[in-house]
C-alpha positions as CSV (number, residue, x, y, z in Angstrom):
1,M,0.0,0.0,0.0
2,S,1.3,3.5,-0.9
3,Q,2.4,5.7,2.0
4,L,0.5,8.5,0.2
5,K,-2.9,6.8,0.1
6,N,-5.7,9.1,1.3
7,K,-3.4,12.0,1.9
8,R,-5.0,15.3,0.9
9,I,-2.9,17.3,-1.5
10,L,-3.7,20.9,-2.5
11,I,-2.0,21.9,-5.8
12,F,-1.6,25.3,-7.3
13,Q,-2.5,24.5,-10.9
14,Q,-1.4,27.7,-12.5
15,R,-0.8,28.9,-16.0
16,G,1.5,26.8,-18.3
17,W,3.0,24.9,-15.3
18,S,-0.4,23.2,-14.7
19,M,-0.4,21.6,-18.2
20,V,3.3,20.8,-18.4
21,I,4.1,19.7,-14.9
22,G,1.2,20.2,-12.5
23,H,-1.2,17.8,-14.4
24,F,1.6,15.2,-14.6
25,L,2.1,15.4,-10.8
26,A,-1.7,15.2,-10.2
27,K,-1.9,12.0,-12.2
28,K,1.0,10.5,-10.3
29,L,-0.5,11.5,-6.9
30,Q,-3.9,10.2,-7.8
31,A,-2.3,6.9,-8.8
32,E,-0.8,6.7,-5.3
33,G,-4.3,7.1,-3.8
34,C,-4.1,10.8,-2.9
35,R,-7.1,13.0,-2.7
36,L,-6.6,16.3,-4.6
37,A,-7.8,19.9,-4.6
38,A,-6.7,22.7,-6.9
39,L,-6.4,26.4,-6.9
40,T,-6.2,27.4,-10.5
41,L,-4.5,30.7,-11.7
42,K,-5.5,31.8,-15.2
43,R,-8.8,30.9,-16.7
44,S,-7.3,28.8,-19.5
45,A,-5.6,26.7,-16.9
46,H,-8.9,26.3,-15.1
47,E,-10.7,25.2,-18.2
48,Y,-8.1,22.7,-19.0
49,L,-8.4,21.2,-15.5
50,I,-12.2,20.9,-15.4
51,N,-12.3,19.5,-18.9
52,Q,-9.6,16.9,-18.6
53,P,-10.9,13.4,-17.8
54,E,-7.8,11.9,-16.1
55,V,-7.7,13.5,-12.6
56,K,-10.6,13.9,-10.2
57,Y,-10.5,16.9,-7.8
58,D,-12.5,17.1,-4.6
59,L,-12.5,20.9,-4.7
60,T,-11.4,23.5,-7.3
61,I,-11.4,27.3,-7.1
62,N,-10.3,29.6,-9.9
63,D,-8.5,32.6,-8.7
64,D,-9.2,34.6,-11.9
65,E,-13.0,34.2,-11.2
66,V,-12.5,35.5,-7.7
67,M,-10.2,38.4,-8.9
68,G,-12.8,39.3,-11.5
69,D,-15.5,39.9,-8.9
70,P,-14.3,39.6,-5.3
71,K,-17.4,41.1,-3.9
72,K,-19.6,38.5,-5.5
73,F,-17.3,35.7,-4.2
74,L,-17.4,37.2,-0.7
75,G,-21.2,37.3,-0.7
76,G,-22.2,38.5,2.8
77,D,-18.8,37.6,4.4
78,D,-16.4,40.2,5.5
79,Y,-13.1,40.2,7.3
80,S,-11.0,43.0,8.7
81,L,-7.4,43.4,7.6
82,K,-6.5,43.0,11.3
83,E,-8.1,39.6,11.4
84,I,-6.3,38.6,8.2
85,C,-2.9,39.9,9.5
86,D,-3.4,38.1,12.8
87,S,-4.3,34.9,11.0
88,L,-1.3,35.0,8.8
89,G,1.1,36.2,11.5
90,V,2.1,39.5,9.8
91,D,2.1,43.1,10.8
92,S,0.9,44.4,7.5
93,I,-0.7,43.0,4.4
94,W,0.7,45.6,2.0
95,P,4.2,44.1,1.5
96,L,2.4,40.9,0.3
97,A,0.0,43.0,-1.9
98,A,3.1,44.4,-3.6
99,S,3.3,41.1,-5.5
100,L,0.0,41.9,-7.3
101,R,1.5,43.3,-10.5
102,N,-1.9,43.8,-12.3
103,H,-3.3,45.7,-9.2
104,V,-0.4,47.8,-8.0
105,R,1.0,48.5,-11.6
106,S,-0.7,49.2,-14.9
107,Y,0.0,47.3,-18.1
108,K,-2.4,49.5,-20.0
109,I,-0.6,52.8,-19.4
110,K,2.9,51.7,-20.3
111,Y,5.1,48.9,-21.7
112,Y,6.5,47.1,-19.7
113,Y,4.2,48.0,-16.8
114,S,3.8,51.5,-15.4
115,F,4.5,52.0,-11.7
116,R,1.1,53.8,-11.5
117,Q,-1.5,51.9,-9.6
118,N,-4.1,50.1,-11.8
119,M,-6.7,49.3,-9.1
120,P,-7.8,51.5,-6.2
121,D,-7.0,50.4,-2.6
122,E,-10.6,49.5,-2.0
123,D,-10.5,46.9,-4.8
124,I,-7.2,45.5,-3.7
125,I,-8.6,45.1,-0.2
126,E,-11.7,43.3,-1.5
127,Y,-9.5,40.9,-3.4
128,I,-7.3,40.3,-0.3
129,K,-10.4,39.4,1.7
130,A,-11.7,37.1,-1.1
131,V,-8.3,35.3,-1.2
132,Y,-8.5,34.9,2.6
133,K,-12.0,33.4,2.3
134,Y,-11.0,30.8,-0.2
135,I,-8.0,29.8,1.8
136,K,-10.4,29.2,4.7
137,I,-12.6,27.2,2.4
138,F,-9.7,24.9,1.4
139,F,-8.7,24.4,5.0
140,N,-12.2,23.9,6.4
141,Q,-13.6,21.8,3.7
142,F,-10.7,19.9,2.1
143,K,-8.2,20.0,5.1
144,P,-5.0,19.6,3.2
145,D,-2.1,17.5,4.5
146,L,0.3,19.2,2.1
147,I,0.3,22.0,-0.5
148,I,2.4,21.9,-3.7
149,T,3.2,25.1,-5.7
150,P,5.5,25.7,-8.7
151,D,6.9,28.8,-7.0
152,F,6.0,31.7,-4.7
153,V,5.3,34.6,-6.9
154,V,2.0,36.3,-6.1
155,L,-0.4,37.1,-3.2
156,P,-2.3,33.8,-3.1
157,H,1.0,31.9,-2.8
158,L,2.2,34.1,0.0
159,M,-1.1,34.2,2.0
160,L,-1.6,30.5,1.8
161,N,2.0,29.8,2.7
162,L,1.7,31.9,5.9
163,Y,-1.7,30.6,6.8
164,A,-0.6,27.0,6.3
165,E,2.7,27.5,8.2
166,K,0.8,28.8,11.3
167,R,-1.3,25.6,11.2
168,G,1.7,23.2,10.8
169,I,1.0,22.3,7.1
170,K,4.0,22.3,4.7
171,M,3.9,24.1,1.4
172,I,6.6,22.9,-1.0
173,A,7.9,24.5,-4.1
174,I,10.9,23.8,-6.4
175,T,13.5,26.6,-6.6
176,D,16.9,27.2,-8.0
177,C,19.9,26.8,-5.7
178,K,22.4,29.0,-7.6
179,I,24.4,25.9,-8.6
180,K,24.2,25.3,-12.4
181,D,21.7,22.7,-13.5
182,Y,20.4,21.9,-10.0
183,C,17.2,22.7,-8.2
184,M,15.8,21.9,-4.8
185,F,12.7,22.1,-2.6
186,T,11.8,25.0,-0.4
187,Y,9.0,25.6,2.1
188,D,8.5,29.3,2.3
189,F,8.4,32.3,0.0
190,N,11.5,33.9,1.4
191,K,13.2,30.5,0.7
192,T,14.7,30.0,4.1
193,K,13.3,26.6,5.0
194,G,13.8,23.1,3.5
195,P,16.3,20.3,3.3
196,F,19.1,22.3,1.8
197,Y,19.0,25.0,4.6
198,E,19.1,22.3,7.3
199,R,21.9,20.5,5.5
200,V,24.2,23.4,5.0
201,D,23.8,24.4,8.7
202,A,24.6,20.9,9.8
203,L,27.7,20.8,7.6
204,N,28.8,24.2,8.9
205,N,28.2,23.1,12.5
206,N,30.2,19.9,12.0
207,S,27.1,17.8,13.0
208,A,27.0,16.0,9.6
209,K,29.3,14.9,6.9
210,S,28.8,15.0,3.2
211,K,29.8,12.4,0.6
212,N,29.8,15.1,-2.1
213,L,32.7,17.2,-0.8
214,A,35.0,16.1,-3.6
215,K,32.3,16.8,-6.2
216,A,31.9,20.3,-4.6
217,D,35.6,20.9,-4.8
218,N,35.5,20.0,-8.5
219,Y,32.6,22.4,-9.1
220,I,34.4,25.3,-7.3
221,E,37.6,24.6,-9.2
222,E,35.8,24.5,-12.5
223,F,33.9,27.7,-11.8
224,R,37.1,29.6,-11.0
225,K,38.7,28.3,-14.2
226,K,35.7,29.1,-16.4
227,F,32.7,31.2,-15.4
228,K,29.5,29.2,-15.5
229,M,27.0,31.3,-17.4
230,P,23.4,31.4,-16.1
231,D,20.9,29.4,-18.2
232,Y,18.9,32.5,-19.1
233,T,21.8,34.5,-20.6
234,D,21.7,33.0,-24.1
235,K,17.9,33.1,-24.3
236,Y,17.6,36.8,-23.5
237,A,20.7,38.1,-25.3
238,M,18.7,40.1,-27.9
239,Y,21.9,41.6,-29.3
240,I,22.8,38.2,-30.9
241,K,22.2,38.6,-34.6
242,R,19.0,36.9,-35.9
243,S,18.9,34.9,-39.1
244,L,16.8,36.2,-42.0
245,K,14.1,33.7,-41.1
246,Q,14.1,34.9,-37.5
247,K,13.9,38.5,-38.6
248,I,10.9,37.9,-40.9
249,R,9.2,35.9,-38.2
250,H,9.8,38.7,-35.7
251,L,8.4,41.4,-38.0
252,L,5.2,39.4,-38.7
253,S,4.7,38.2,-35.1
254,P,2.5,41.1,-33.9
255,Y,0.1,40.7,-36.9
256,Y,-0.1,36.9,-36.2
257,H,-1.1,37.7,-32.6
258,I,-3.6,40.3,-33.8
259,W,-5.2,37.7,-36.1
260,R,-5.4,35.3,-33.1
261,W,-7.0,38.0,-31.0
262,Y,-9.8,38.4,-33.5
263,T,-10.3,34.7,-34.2
264,Q,-9.9,33.1,-30.7
265,K,-12.0,33.3,-27.5
266,H,-10.6,35.6,-24.9
267,V,-10.6,33.2,-22.0
268,D,-8.0,35.1,-19.9
269,Y,-9.8,38.4,-19.8
270,I,-10.6,39.7,-16.3
271,K,-13.2,42.5,-16.6
272,N,-12.2,44.7,-13.6
273,I,-8.5,44.3,-14.3
274,G,-8.6,45.0,-18.0
275,I,-5.5,44.9,-20.1
276,T,-2.7,42.6,-18.9
277,A,0.2,40.6,-20.4
278,D,-2.4,37.8,-20.9
279,Y,-5.0,40.0,-22.5
280,K,-3.7,42.4,-25.1
281,P,-6.0,44.0,-27.7
282,P,-4.4,44.8,-31.1
283,K,-3.2,48.3,-30.2
284,I,-1.4,46.9,-27.1
285,I,0.1,44.1,-29.2
286,L,1.5,46.7,-31.6
287,R,2.6,49.0,-28.8
288,D,4.5,46.2,-27.1
289,H,6.2,44.9,-30.2
290,Y,7.5,48.3,-31.4
291,C,8.3,49.6,-27.9
292,H,10.3,46.4,-27.3
293,D,12.3,46.9,-30.5
294,K,12.8,50.6,-29.8
295,Y,13.9,50.0,-26.2
296,S,16.3,47.2,-27.4
297,K,17.9,49.4,-30.0
298,Y,18.2,52.3,-27.6
299,L,20.1,50.2,-25.1
300,E,22.3,48.6,-27.7
301,K,23.4,52.0,-28.9
302,Y,23.6,53.7,-25.5
303,N,26.7,55.7,-24.6
304,F,27.7,53.6,-21.6
305,Y,30.4,54.7,-19.2
306,P,33.8,53.1,-20.2
307,F,34.3,50.2,-17.8
308,D,38.1,50.4,-18.1
309,K,38.0,53.9,-16.7
310,I,36.4,52.8,-13.4
311,K,38.9,52.2,-10.6
312,K,37.4,51.4,-7.2
313,F,33.8,50.4,-7.3
314,A,30.9,48.4,-5.9
315,Y,28.6,46.6,-8.3
316,F,24.8,46.7,-8.5
317,P,23.2,44.4,-11.1
318,L,19.7,45.6,-12.0
319,Q,17.1,42.9,-11.5
320,F,14.1,41.8,-13.6
321,Q,10.9,43.6,-12.6
322,P,8.1,42.9,-11.9
323,E,9.4,39.6,-10.6
324,A,9.3,37.5,-7.5
325,T,12.9,38.1,-6.5
326,T,12.2,41.8,-6.2
327,D,8.5,42.3,-5.4
328,V,8.0,39.2,-3.2
329,I,11.3,38.7,-1.4
330,A,12.4,42.4,-1.2
331,P,9.3,44.6,-1.3
332,Y,11.0,47.4,0.6
333,F,13.7,47.7,-2.1
334,S,11.5,47.3,-5.2
335,N,12.2,50.9,-6.3
336,Q,15.6,50.0,-7.8
337,I,16.4,53.6,-8.9
338,E,16.0,54.9,-5.3
339,T,17.9,51.9,-3.9
340,I,20.8,52.7,-6.3
341,R,20.7,56.4,-5.3
342,L,20.9,55.6,-1.6
343,I,23.8,53.1,-2.1
344,A,25.7,55.5,-4.4
345,M,25.5,58.3,-1.9
346,S,26.7,56.0,0.8
347,L,29.8,54.7,-0.8
348,P,33.0,55.6,1.1
349,D,36.3,57.2,0.0
350,D,36.9,57.0,-3.8
351,Y,34.3,54.3,-4.5
352,T,31.7,54.6,-7.2
353,L,28.7,52.4,-8.0
354,A,28.8,50.4,-11.3
355,V,25.3,49.4,-12.5
356,K,24.5,47.0,-15.3
357,E,21.2,46.1,-17.0
358,H,19.8,42.6,-16.4
359,P,20.1,40.6,-19.7
360,A,16.5,39.5,-19.5
361,M,15.3,43.1,-19.3
362,Q,16.8,44.3,-22.6
363,G,13.9,45.8,-24.5
364,Y,11.6,46.0,-21.5
365,R,12.8,49.2,-19.7
366,A,12.0,52.5,-21.2
367,P,14.8,55.0,-22.1
368,S,13.6,57.3,-19.3
369,Y,14.4,54.6,-16.8
370,I,17.8,54.0,-18.2
371,K,18.5,57.8,-18.1
372,K,17.4,58.1,-14.5
373,V,19.8,55.4,-13.4
374,D,22.7,56.8,-15.5
375,K,22.2,60.3,-14.3
376,T,22.3,59.5,-10.6
377,P,25.3,61.0,-8.8
378,N,28.2,58.6,-8.3
379,V,26.7,56.0,-10.6
380,K,28.5,54.6,-13.6
381,F,26.0,52.8,-16.0
382,I,28.1,50.2,-17.8
383,D,27.5,48.1,-21.0
384,F,25.1,45.2,-20.4
385,R,27.3,43.1,-22.7
386,I,30.3,43.1,-20.4
387,P,30.7,39.5,-19.1
388,T,29.8,39.2,-15.4
389,D,33.0,37.5,-14.5
390,E,35.0,40.5,-15.8
391,I,33.1,42.8,-13.5
392,L,33.3,40.4,-10.5
393,K,37.1,40.1,-10.8
394,R,37.5,43.8,-10.6
395,T,34.8,44.9,-8.1
396,S,35.4,45.3,-4.4
397,L,31.8,44.6,-3.4
398,V,28.4,43.5,-4.7
399,I,25.3,45.2,-3.3
400,N,21.8,44.2,-4.2
401,H,18.5,43.2,-2.7
402,N,18.6,39.6,-4.1
403,C,20.5,38.2,-7.1
404,T,22.3,35.2,-8.6
405,T,25.4,37.4,-8.8
406,F,25.9,36.9,-5.0
407,A,26.6,33.2,-5.7
408,E,28.8,33.9,-8.6
409,A,30.8,36.4,-6.5
410,A,31.3,33.8,-3.8
411,F,33.6,31.8,-6.1
412,Y,35.7,34.9,-6.6
413,K,35.8,35.6,-2.9
414,K,34.0,38.9,-3.3
415,P,31.9,40.2,-0.4
416,A,28.3,41.0,-0.9
417,I,25.7,43.0,1.0
418,Q,22.1,41.6,0.6
419,L,19.2,44.0,1.3
420,G,16.4,41.5,0.7
421,N,15.3,38.3,2.4
422,L,16.3,35.5,0.0
423,G,17.4,32.7,2.3
424,T,19.3,30.7,-0.3
425,T,22.0,33.3,-0.8
426,L,22.3,34.1,2.9
427,K,23.8,30.7,3.3
428,L,26.8,31.8,1.2
429,P,29.9,32.7,3.2
430,N,30.4,36.0,1.3
431,V,26.9,37.4,1.8
432,F,26.0,39.7,4.7
433,K,22.4,41.0,5.2
434,H,21.7,44.6,6.0
435,T,18.4,46.4,5.6
436,D,18.8,49.8,7.3
437,M,19.8,52.3,4.6
438,T,20.5,55.0,7.2
439,T,23.5,52.9,8.4
440,I,24.5,51.3,5.1
441,S,27.7,53.5,4.9
442,A,29.1,51.9,8.0
443,K,28.1,48.5,6.8
444,I,29.9,49.0,3.5
445,K,33.1,50.0,5.2
446,E,32.9,47.1,7.6
447,T,32.3,44.6,4.8
448,L,35.1,46.0,2.7
449,R,37.5,45.2,5.6
450,I,36.5,41.6,5.9
451,D,39.2,39.1,4.8
452,L,37.7,36.2,2.8
453,N,41.0,34.6,2.0
454,N,41.0,32.0,4.7
455,E,40.3,28.3,5.3
456,E,37.0,28.8,7.0
457,Y,35.6,30.7,4.0
458,E,36.6,27.9,1.7
459,R,35.1,25.3,4.1
460,R,31.7,27.1,4.1
461,L,31.7,27.6,0.4
462,R,32.5,23.9,-0.1
463,N,29.7,23.0,2.3
464,Y,27.2,25.2,0.4
465,V,27.9,23.4,-2.9
466,A,27.9,20.0,-1.1
467,A,24.6,20.7,0.5
468,V,23.1,21.4,-2.9
469,Y,24.4,18.0,-4.1
470,D,23.2,16.3,-1.0
471,T,19.6,17.6,-1.1
472,G,19.0,19.0,-4.6
473,F,18.7,17.2,-7.9
474,E,19.7,17.8,-11.5
475,F,16.6,18.9,-13.4
476,N,15.8,22.0,-15.5
477,H,12.5,22.8,-13.8
478,R,12.0,26.3,-15.3
479,G,13.2,25.2,-18.7
480,V,10.7,22.4,-18.9
481,W,8.0,24.7,-17.5
482,L,8.6,27.9,-19.4
483,E,10.6,27.0,-22.5
484,G,9.2,23.6,-23.4
485,K,12.6,21.8,-22.9
486,Q,12.8,18.1,-22.4
487,G,13.3,16.6,-19.0
488,D,13.4,13.2,-17.4
489,M,9.9,13.3,-15.9
490,D,10.1,9.9,-14.2
491,F,13.2,11.0,-12.4
492,F,11.5,14.3,-11.5
493,W,8.5,12.4,-10.1
494,Q,10.7,10.1,-8.0
495,K,12.4,13.1,-6.4
496,C,9.0,14.8,-5.8
497,R,7.6,11.6,-4.3
498,Q,10.6,11.1,-2.0
499,E,10.2,14.7,-0.7
500,I,6.4,14.4,-0.3
501,E,6.8,11.2,1.7
502,R,9.6,12.7,3.7
503,V,7.5,15.8,4.6
504,L,4.4,13.8,5.4
505,G,6.3,11.1,7.3
506,N,8.6,13.7,8.9
507,K,11.6,11.7,7.9
508,N,15.1,13.2,8.3
509,L,16.8,13.6,4.9
510,C,20.1,14.7,6.5
511,S,20.6,11.6,8.5
């Protein structure tokens, strides 16, 4: 008999993940005898779920339907924000609400999103209350033993995570671990809990030993010999020349999408939200296409500050936005221009701040944004095509809210100050957290004095990589999910099943 028989699993069946990975997991869980419920995000995902004949769900709720008319969903029910905050264990709901990109920003006004609020506070509060209501429905009617989500990216993930945690129910997601080609399980939206975090602490405290230390040593040696490029770099490097076929396809793409807009049903339209990245009328399709081309060309031809003229500097890599790393894990630092300004004015002595655009954001940020960054005192806006390893070898310090560059800097023994809450990078021996911008000057000077050329630093870096190998697994989760890449799904299921059984059986992975 399966250990999972009659276990109640609530799954976030959202967007493309639901069809590529979520439905696969649901079929496997049902075959093990699990009872299932689903919260669907995006109407097309919901239609797929209710029309497919393979998996039976005890309870399904579509978040888009709730979002479209939260007052209707609430009926006569009402909750105060105090009650919701107390139930979630937070002081304020608004840092969580910052993840609602179609509420707190406007896709209609500007490409790629305006920072101007799309929905009034009253409507945002109604939606928060409606999310709270359906969370209570899931817990009162379905009573989940475990919750599975592809990631923690928006308000329902965050609220359900906090609500479940206070009631002793695990919510697991798959996340990257900053070691190339590997991913791992995490239990919270700040990514501070899970097998990896326990393991690296145990290794650092000498209460456990890893069989993967030699493998970790090999990875560190390889990285220092040849920089390991993040997977997203090639995909988003728009400056790579297109073939003639690709150019023609690109020129015709907006008109193809306009034809589809007129000939297909608009399933993902949400009346009170209006225009979004999922619902774009013809004029928005054309706007996005030509703005993206214009912004891309602007950045390619921009007069960047000569990198070879910069002497002593700290490095701030701009982050993709809106995106979970910024808006979920670092809501107090989501205004990157202001964060850059505060850091630049806080640098000591002869230091300046080098800033580089995120490769995935080329074509998304307007020229006005680029100019604001570039024209900030003591900031040097450098060419986005400069390889990261060249910058890291020369910089004295990396400062950011959350970024993969922290992990890359670790292999070059470069210190980093993290402003956000990402727990994964806080396990690196070169990363130091600091959130008070009024004392950041002193923290920068203190960090610059730290000597990372010692055996203890190497031991902790080695333990970090070994802990990834001990608890993670080699699988391109985001590639399979977002890019249609192939993956060993049977291997993926075995890893998921082991983790689910461990969590439900409270087994110790680190023993």
